[in-house]
N, C-alpha and C positions, 0 to 999 in steps of 0.2 A: 849799340845798334840792335833794334828789335824788329822782328817781323813774324807774322803768324802764317802758317802754311795753309793754303786752300785745300779743302777736302770736299769730297762728295760723300755724304752720309749714306750708309747702307743699313738694311735691316737684317742681313745675314751675317753672323759673326764668324763664318768659316774663313780660314786663311785663304789668301788670294795673292796674286801678283798682277802687275800692270799688263802682263802678257795674256792673262786668261780672263780679264774683266773688260767687258765692253762699256765704254763711257758713252752715254747717250749724246747724240749730236747737239741737242739743245743746251748741253752743259759744256760743250767744247767751243773754243774760239773759232770763228768762221775763217779767220786768216792766220796762217802761221808764218812768221818771219823767221826762217831757219837761220839766217845770219845772226839775228839777235839771240835765238835760243842757244846756238853753239857758243856765242860770246859769253852768255851767262854760264854755260857748262864749264867753259875754260876758266872763268873767273872763280867759280866755286871750287874747282879742282886745285886752285892755289890758295884756298882759304880754309880757315878752321871755324868750327861752329860748336856752340853749347846748346843743347836742347833741354828745356826745362818744362816741368809739368807737375801736376798733383794727381794723386790716385788714392782710392779707398774702396775696399771690398770688391775687388775686380780680379780675383785669382784666375778666373776662367778666361781672362782677356790678355794675360801677360804674353803668351806666345804671339798673339795677334799684334800686340803693342810692339814687341821686339821686331817683328817682320816689317811693320809699318815704319818704325823708326829707322831701320837699316836701309830701307828704300831711299831715305834721305841722306844718311851719313856716308853712304858709298860714293856720293857725289863730291865729297870734301877731302881735303888733304889730311885732316885730322878732326876728331870730334870728342865730345864728352856729353854724357846725359845725366842731368841732375833731377832726381825724382823725390818729391815730398810725399811720404806715405804717413798716414795717421789714422788711428782709431779703427783699423780694420778688424773685423771679427772672424775673417776667414784666413786663408793662407797667402794673401796678397804679398805681404812683406817677405815671407820665406821664398816665394817664387822670384821676387825681385832680387833677393840676395843670391840665389842660384845663378841668375843672369849675370850679376855683378862678378861672381866668382868664376865665370866661364873664361878660360884662358884666351879664347878668341877675341874677347873685348879688351883684354890687357889693362884692367884698371880704369876703364873709361866710364863705368857706370857708378854713380854716386847716389845711394839711397839714404836720405836724411829725414828729419822730422822732429826729433827730440834732442835738444841741446847740441852737443858736439859729436854725437854718435853718428858714425858713418858706416854704412853696410853692417849694421848691428842687427842680428836676427831677432832679438828680444822685442816685444811689443812696444809701440810708441803710442802712448795714450795722452792725448791733449784734451780729452773730455769735451770734444766739439760735437754738437748734435748733427746727425746725418741729414742731408738734404732729402726731403720727401720726393718720391718719384713724380715726375711731371710737374714739380713745383715751379711756379712762375718766379720771375725776378722779384726780390724783396730786399729791403735794406739789411736785415739781419744776415741773410745769405751772403750778400755782397761784402759785408764787414768780415765774415768768416773767410771768404775767399781772399780778401786783401791780407788778412793775418797769415794765411798759408803762403800766399805769393811772396810775402816779405821774407819768409824763411829761405827760399832759394835765392832771392835777391841779396840778402845778407851773406849767404854762403858764398856766392860769386864774388862779392865785394871783399870778403876777408881771405880769399884764397888766391895767392899770387900766381898760381899755375894757370889761371884763366886770363891773365893780363894780356897775353898775346893772341887771344882768340878774337877774330874779326866780327863774328856774328853771334847773336843770341836768338834762338827761336823759341817762342812760347807756344806750346802745343796743348790741345785738349786731349788728354789721354783716354777720356771716356768715349770718344767718337770711334765708331766703326767706319772707317773711311778709306777711300781710294785717293792716293796722293796724285794729284794732277801734275805730273812732272813737267809738262810744257809750261804750265802756269808758274811753277816754281823756278824753272830756268829763266823765264821772262823776268821774274823778280830779281834774279841775279844780274841780268843785263842792266836793269834800271838802277839797282843799288851801286853798280860799278861805274856807271857813266854819268850819273847825276849826283854831285856832291851835296845838293840841297836836300836830298831825301834822307831822313833819319829813320823812318820805319815804313814798312808796307804791311798792311793788316787786312784780314778778311772779316766781314760782318757775321755775327752770330744771330741769325734770324729765326724766330719761332713762327711756324705756320699754325695758326689756331683755327679750328673748325668746330662748329656746333650744328645740331639738327641735321645730321647726315650730310654735312657740307653746304647746307643752304646759307649758313652764315659763316664767313671766313674773313680773317684779317691777319696781318703780319705785325709782329712786335720784335724789338731787339731783346735778346735773351738776357743780357746783362747791361743795364743802362749805363753803368760806369765805363763800359768799354766803348760806347759811342753815344754822342749827343748831337742830334740834328738841330742846327741853329734855328731853322724855320718851322720845326715841328711844334705845334701848340698843344699836343696831347700828353705831354709829360706830366707826371705827378709832381707835387712839391718835393717829395723825397728824391726823386730822380734828378730834378733840377739842382738840388743841393749837393749832389755827389761830385 
C-alpha cells in the first residue's frame, strides 16, 4: 500500500510546526468533514507505517526533515523510516546516522545505500551524477531515480520485520514543506473505508515562468509518476516510460 503525503512547499527552511504556520485559505479544503478526519486519525493510530525516501547533500536539512517526519509518525501506532543516501560530499550521512542512533527513535531509522550496510557512517559512493539545480525532467534523471528507489524497495522486500506494516509512504525528502494534516487524515479515512483503493498520491507540478511571468505554464516534474491519458503534449520518451 503506497501513498504520497501532500505538502505545501515553502521557501524558508527554518523549522516550524503546524501550530505556528498559517496555511493560506486557497490551499485549504473549503469543507472539513470532522467525522471523516477523526475516523482517519483513529485508523492511523491503530496502524504501522514505513516512510521511505532518498537524500543527497542535504546536511543542513536533516533537522527539518526529522521534525517534518515526526509530525507524521506520531499519528501511528509504530513506524520505521528507510532513507537511501548516496554520493553526498557533505555531512548528510553522518547527521542521518546521529538521528538513527538517538535512543528516542529506538532503532526505527534505517540509513542504507550501499550493499547490506545499514547505518554505516562510512561514505556510500554509487558514482551517480548529481541532478543539476532546477533541471527539468529527463530520461537519464528518471532512470537514476528508479535505480535508487529500487534500493529501498528491495530492502523492504528482504526484511521480514516490515511484513506487518500496513502502509508505505514515499516522501520527497528535499521538500521544505508543511504537512497538511487534515488532508493526511482524510487519506486515512479513504484508505480504511474503500478496499478498492491501492494508493493515494499527490502530483508533483512544476510552475514554469519566463519573461517576468508573461509566459507561464505547468508541467509534471517526473513524467513516470503521472501520465495524463488525454494530454497530447508528452514527448516520445515520456510516453515510453
